[in-house]
C-alpha positions, 0 to 999 in steps of 0.5 A: 796445412794443418792447424789447431787454434786452442787448448785448455788453460791448466787448471781451467775449463777455459778454451783459449786461442793459441794461433790465428783463426784460419780465414776463408775467402771467396769474392767479397765473402769471408768465414773465420774458423775456430777449430780448437774452440769446438770446431766452430765457424767463428764468423761469416761476413761480406766485406764492402769498401773495407766494412764487415756486414756480418751474416752470422753473429761474430765470435770475438772472444778469444777465450771462453768456458765451453759450456757457457759458449758465445752465442755466435758463429756456428757450432757442430751438433754431434753426436746428437742435437738439443737434449737427452732426458736425464742424460740417460738412454739405452742403446745396443744392451748398453746403458748410457749416462752423460753429464748433465748440461749447467743450462738445463740440468738434469739433461744433456745438451747439444752433443759434446763435440763443440766442448772439444778442440778439432784439428783443421786442414786448410784444402785452398783459399776457400775450403777447409776440413775440420776433424774431431776423433772421439775416443770412448768416455762417457759416450762409449763408442768410438767415432770420427766427426768431420766438417767440410766447410766451402766458401763460394762467392755467394754462400757458405756451405758445411758438410758434417758426417760421423764415421763409426769407427767402433766395432759395433752399431752406434746411435747417430745424431747430427746438426748445425747451430748457426746464430744469424744476425737478426733484425726486428721485422725480418721475415722468416718463411718455411714449409714444414708438415709436422711440429713436435709438441714438447714438455717444459724441459724442452724434450719432444713428446709426439709429432703433430700433423699440421694442416696445408695452411699451418705447414707454410710458416711466415713469422716476423722476427721480434722481441718474443722468444721461441724454440720449436721443432719441425719435421716433414720439412722441405729443407729450405728456409727463407729470410727477408731481411728488414734491409731488403736482402734475402738469405737462404738456408738449405739442407741435405742429406739426414738433416731433414728436421728443423729446430727454430730458436730466438731468445727473448729480445730477438738478438739473433735468430737459430735456424738449426737443421738437424737430423732428429728431434730432442730426445730422440734416442729415448723416443725411438726406444719407446717406439715413437715413430719419425724421431730421427735417430740414425744407427751406423754400422761399423765402418759406415758414415752418416752425412748431411749439409747446410748451405747458407746463401745470399740471394 
């Protein structure tokens, strides 16, 4: 079954739902999808005695401005993650100028696929495929992005991919941006051998090799905000919640770098597996190694995945 659940109201940039959100179920786990609202997973929770225990912050909004999205659910980062400095880069002899994002002008932010409507095909009660087909605009290359969402009795898995539908090679960046429910005292552990320095704009500058002891990160979630970029990451994050439960996040494919973000006040935690650091296209053009830019030839596909499991 194929559904689209939202459109843009005439004369407005607001995205509104026009149909019920597809719901996936497996055992006690549930996941709600919002394909028409940027290809989002709008909710992921465990049902216990009729009560919802959310793992992702629930997205209750039936309508919102996509440039000022709810800090909830999980959305795709495609065809790039994080910032592009001044919204400008050069690739294949072509100068590209993207719109500035109002949250960080004059820079572009987080791709644009989460601003657009996706279609959704339900495979069965616990799996669906969301698809976005891009036609050239400010981003001048044609591509198709897909998210395959699968729910098991213990985990939510999202496989994200971009296929180059153009006649020339294209730059590709991918990522997933979950908003995890977080509580003061939650413990976050992961291993990463590199942390990227960044400027005041949040753009990556240079990779900094960490020592063995520095590479084993053990953080306590609290009121202090943070945004940090890591590479040489082993693809796993463990979250020991204050209530005694554990969540593991694993990535695969090209999602081999990690963004850790939490706002001041600690309302949520974003553990973002990504393929590249902020401003990677420009860093790669300057010869900076390890930025993570991928290139897909005509007909080629770039893939990555994230699994959020309850242990």
